[in-house]
C-alpha positions as CSV (number, residue, x, y, z in Angstrom):
1,M,86.7,97.7,116.1
2,E,85.8,94.2,116.9
3,K,87.6,92.8,113.9
4,N,90.8,94.6,115.0
5,W,90.7,92.7,118.2
6,I,90.1,89.4,116.5
7,I,93.0,90.0,114.1
8,T,95.3,91.1,117.1
9,I,94.4,88.0,119.0
10,A,95.1,85.7,116.0
11,I,98.5,87.4,115.5
12,V,99.5,87.0,119.1
13,I,98.5,83.4,119.1
14,F,100.5,82.8,115.9
15,L,103.5,84.4,117.4
16,M,103.2,82.5,120.6
17,M,102.9,79.2,118.8
18,N,105.8,80.1,116.5
19,F,108.0,81.0,119.5
20,L,107.0,77.6,121.3
21,F,107.8,75.6,118.2
22,Y,111.2,77.3,117.9
23,K,112.1,76.8,121.6
24,T,111.1,73.3,121.7
25,L,112.7,72.0,118.4
26,N,115.6,74.3,118.0
27,G,117.7,72.5,120.6
28,Y,116.6,69.1,119.3
29,V,117.6,69.9,115.7
30,K,121.0,71.2,116.8
31,E,121.6,68.2,119.0
32,E,120.4,65.6,116.6
33,F,121.8,66.9,113.3
34,G,124.7,69.1,114.5
35,K,125.4,72.8,114.2
36,K,126.9,72.3,110.8
37,M,123.4,71.4,109.4
38,W,122.0,74.5,110.8
39,K,124.4,76.7,108.8
40,I,123.0,75.4,105.5
41,W,120.5,77.9,104.1
42,G,118.2,75.3,102.8
43,N,117.8,73.5,106.1
44,K,117.0,76.8,107.8
45,V,114.2,77.5,105.2
46,Y,112.8,74.0,105.8
47,F,112.7,74.5,109.5
48,W,111.0,77.9,109.4
49,Q,108.7,76.7,106.7
50,S,107.5,73.9,109.0
51,S,107.4,76.4,111.9
52,I,105.0,78.7,109.9
53,F,102.8,75.7,108.9
54,V,102.5,74.4,112.4
55,S,101.8,77.8,113.8
56,T,99.2,78.6,111.2
57,A,97.4,75.3,111.7
58,S,97.4,75.7,115.5
59,T,96.2,79.3,115.3
60,V,93.3,78.2,113.2
61,L,92.6,75.4,115.6
62,I,92.7,77.7,118.6
63,M,90.6,80.4,117.0
64,Y,88.0,77.8,116.0
65,L,87.9,76.4,119.5
66,L,87.5,79.9,121.0
67,K,84.6,80.5,118.5
68,W,83.1,77.2,119.4
69,L,83.3,78.0,123.1
70,N,81.7,81.5,122.4
71,V,84.7,83.3,123.8
72,L,85.1,85.2,120.4
73,T,82.3,86.1,118.1
74,F,83.1,86.7,114.4
């Protein structure tokens, strides 16, 4: 049962980081490169690929920090 909670916490952290990445950079990308760039499929894939990478890295970092602070035990 404990592993289910740890996985749930990791998924929630991942989704929150992904949402924050999207909200902070979506407006910047549209403003800097224009809406036409956003309509190209390859550019969307690049944006979401970087979003997944940043979210995964920050999730691992946050989970490690929570383990180091003895908030989570796994």
